[in-house]
C-alpha positions, 0 to 999 in steps of 0.5 A: 472445578466450579463449572457454573462459576466458570460460565458466569465468568465467561458471560460476564467478560463478554458482557463487559460487566466488571462487577459480575466478573469480580463476583464470579472470581470470588465464587471460585471461577477459574481465571484461565477458563477458555472462551472457545477453541480459537478465542483463547482465555477470558483474559484474551477475550477481555483484551480483545474487547479493550476492557482494561478494568476486567483485564486488571481483575483477571491479572490480579486473580493470577490469570495466565498472561500468555496464550492459552495454547499454540493456536489461540491468540494471546491476550497481548496479540488480541489487544494489538490486533484491535489496537487497544493501546492502554490494554497493550500498555498494561499487559506489557508492564506485566510481562506479556512480551516475554510470554509470547510464543516464539513460533508465531509472528511477533506482536511487533510485526503484527502491529506494523501490519495493522497500521496498513490494514486498519490504519487508525490513530490507536494503531499508531499509538499501539505500535509506539507502546511496543517500540517504547517497550523494545519489542523485537521481531521474530528471528525469521522476520524482517526488521520492522522498517523493512516490513513497513516499506514492503507493506507499504505503510503511511509515512507516519509509521516510517517516521515513528520507526525511525524516531525509535532507532530504525536505521534508514539504511536498513537492509532486507534479509537478501541485502536489498537496502530499504530505499531500493525496496521503496523504489521497486514498489513505487512508493515515493513517500517512503523514499522521501522519508528514508532520504530525509532520515539519511538513507544513502541515495546511491545504495546498491542491491546485490546486483549493484543496481541503485534505487534510481535504476529500479525506479527507471525500469518501473517507470516510477517518475515520482520516485525518480524525482525524489531520488534526483532531488536527493542527488542520485548519481545518474552515471553509476554502472550496475553489476551488469553494466547498466546505467539509469540512462541506458535503462530509460533508453532501452525501455523507450521512456522519453519522459525519464530520459528528459528527467535524466538530462537528455535534450534529444530523445527518441524511440531508439532500439537500445539493448539492455539487461532487464530485471522486470517484466512489462505488461502490455494489455491488449484489452481493458475493462472500463468501469464507471457510471454511464455519464462518465463513459458518455463523457469520454465518447463526447471528448473523442467526437469533439477532438475528431471534429476539431482536428479532422481525420488526417490531423487526428492520425498525425497528432495522436498516432491512433486511427480515426476510424478506431476512435470513431468506433470507440466513441460509438461503443462508449455510448451504445455498448456499455452494460450493467456489471453483474452483482455491482452498481457500475456499468462497464465496457470491454474495450481494446487497447486501441480504443483506450488509446483513442480515448486517452489521446482525445483527452490529451487534445482537449486538456492540453492541445489546440481544441477549445471546445469542451463537452457541455458542463465540463471544464478543461481542468475537469478533463485534466483530472480525468486524464491524470486519473487514467494515467495513474492507473496506467502507470504513466 
């Protein structure tokens, strides 16, 4: 044991000094010396830093290709997490896949997840290297396509997985098809990629519910559009005797009823079997810069002045006095947020509804007056962003 040489090796690896690494090895340094309890071996440290030349020196010096112990990251895992593609390619070529601990999540699953948490071209390229090497998920893990849809990942990742043999009709371990998983998560992009790759648009889960039924229940209108354009069956009955249209009626989703072909819609009291819980907030926190919150106040005032109280009440279904109070509070009651740069207002659901109704009137209604310096299109943008956050 040459502790001095070992320390020089550690220092050289961390400094990225190939010459010093070669000298330390020539002086008898242990190529398997550990850097720290959880950082693993010097090979893992070099892989983590993307230092391909040093990785090659250590491997040629018979450094252990696998993890130093059950707790430390292996060289391959360290390289995958940092998306050092060429290091991953080198380690895979030297047998790193077979040296991984079976008790930890697979590097393939790690690579899929990395495209969500650290999305870079290198992360996608690293995943491609593993797929080309036929890396597999662990025995208790979901198939990579399911993992990707559940994250969710960017469409490019799904296309890469499908190009390397993933089945568009892949099922989760509970027999839920990937297209249903995408619909439940409101991921219209994933749904579209899966459908283009041949996923069965009418595939069912264990309850006999299709992706369309789940999307209807969750008010995911973009997913519904993708499914309908792909030919989703509207009249299919689930195991609990529900159809997509019945679910839309039961949740009183008039827009979706129209999408499903109904010509006359209303607020009918239709009993259905529900599989989701709907959240109806009684209060909200509006956060933004003062000028944006003041803009909402101006929008409310303009709509009230243009329509008058009676017409406002009739057209919006909200109380004019509540709207007037909301405008006043948007001017006078906003406060700086603690430990943050924005301002905020604790508003009631009725006050939020009044602000949204005013935006609708100025964006799409008969009101022609706009706040100074603001166009109708800009108000449409504000309304659409608000609706997106509200799940409309």
